[in-house]
N, C-alpha and C positions, 0 to 999 in steps of 0.2 A: 199568769205564769204557773200558779198553783194548779189551776185546772188542766193545763197542758201536761204537767207532771203526772197528775192522777190519770189522765187519759192514756198517756204513754205507758204507765205501769199497768193499767188494765189491759191494754193491747198485748203487752209482753207476757202477761200471766194468764191470759184467756185460754190458751191451748194446753196449759199444764194440767195434768190429771194425777190424782193421788193413786198410789198402788193399792190394789184390792186384796193384797195378802197372797195371791196365787203367783207362784214363780213362773215367769215367762221366759222362754228361750227365743232369742231372735232367730228368724229363719235365715237360711243361707241366701246370699245374693243370687238372684236368678241366673242360672248358667254356671255358677261357681262349683267347682269340684276339686278335691284333693285325693291323690292316690299315694299309698304307702306300700311298697313292694320289696320283696327279696328278689334280686335279679341276677341274671347271668350276663356279664359284660363281655361283648365280643368286639374286637377291634383289629385294625390293620395300620401300621405305621410305615410310611415310605419316605426314605431319605436316600442316601447312597445305597443303602441295604434295606430290604423289607423285613419287617417284624410282625408276627401274628400275636394277638393278645387274647387271653381267656381269664376271666376273674368272676368273683362272686361278691355281691354288694347289696346295699340298701339304697333305694331310690324313692325320693318323695317328690312328686310333681303334680301339676294341675293348672287350673285357671282360677284366679280370684279377681284381681283387677286386670292382669295380663298373664300370659303363660309363664310358668317357671318350673325349674327342676333343680334338685340338689341330690348329690349322690356321693357316697363314700364306699370304697371297695378294696379288696385284697385280691391280687391276681399274679399272673406271670406272663412274660412274653418270650418268644423264641425267634431267633433269626430263621427265616424261611429256608435259605440255601445252606445254612450251617447250624443245624439243630443243637449242636453241642454248646452253642452260646445261648445261655439261658438267663433271664432276668426275673427276680422276684420283686414285686412291687406293692406299694400301698398308695392310694390316691384319693383325691376328693375333687369335685368340680360342681360348678353351678351353671345353669342355663336360663335364658330368658331373652332369646334373640341373640344376645352375646353369650359365648361360652368362655369361662375362665376356670382354670384348674391347676393343680400341682400334683406331682407324683414323686415318690422317693423310691429309687430302684437300686437293687443290689445285683450286679451282673456276675455270673460265674462261667468259667471255661477252663477245663483241664487243671483244676486245683488252684487257679488264680481267680481274683475277683476285683471289682471296683464298684464304687457307689456313685450315683449321679442324682441330681435334683432336676426335675423336668417341669418347668413352668409352661403353661399352654394358654393360647388365646385364639378365639375364632368365632364361629357361629354355632348356635345350638338351640334346640327347642325340645322340651320335655326330656326324653331319654336318648336323644341322638345329638351328636356333635361332630363338626369338622373343624379342626384347630391346627395352628402352626405351633410346634413345640421346639424347644431347645434344651439339649442335655448340658447341664453344668456339672463338671467333674468335681467330686468332693475329696478326691485324693490326687496326688501328684502323678501317680501311675494310672494309665487308662488302657483298658484292654483294646486291641485292634479289632475293627469290625463293628464298632458301635457308632451309630449316627450322631452327628452334632445337631443338624437342622433336619426337621421332617414335617410332613403333613400327616395328621392322624384322622381316622374315621372310626367312630365307635357307636355302638347301639347297646342298650341294656334290655334284654328280653326278660319278661316276667316269669318267675318260677313259682312264687307264692304271694298272695295278698296278705298283708299284715293287718292287725286289728284296727289301725287308724285309717284304713282305706275306706273311702266313701261308698264303694261298691258293696262292702260288707255291712253297712249300716242299715237298719230296718227302715222301710218307707212308712211315713205317717199318713 
C-alpha cells in the first residue's frame, strides 16, 4: 500500500515545474478576440407605428468560448409618420445567440410626456439584434401613438476603437 501511495504521488507531481522567476503571460486561446468600440446605434421598431432610432454607445463583443456582445447606449427614437413624437432613451443589451435588453424611454410631444420601461428578448450576435419588445408604462397617463408590442431590429456601427480592442494591441 505504501509503494502504491508513493507511486501515485510521483505520477501526480511529475509534470509540476517550478517557476523560473520570469513572468509569463498566458497566450490567448486560438481564434479568441475581444473588441471594444464606441458605436453609432441605428434601429427600427415596428408595431402599430414605426419608430426610427439613433444613438451613441459602447459595445464590447467578440469570441472567447462562444460569440458574445454587451452594449450600453444613449439615444433617441422618433415616430416615422409623426416626427413630433420623440423619445429619449438609455439602454443596455447583451447578445450571444440570444439577445436580452432593457431600455428606459421618456417620450415627448407638444409639451406632454410619459415614461416607459421596455424589456426585450430575441436573437442577436455581436452588434446586431432582432427582438420582441414590450413597452410598460411607468405613469398612469400614456401618450397616444406609442406602441405596446413591437419587433425591433438594431445594429451598432463602429465609430472608434477603444484602448481595450484587440485590433489596437501590438502583435508579438
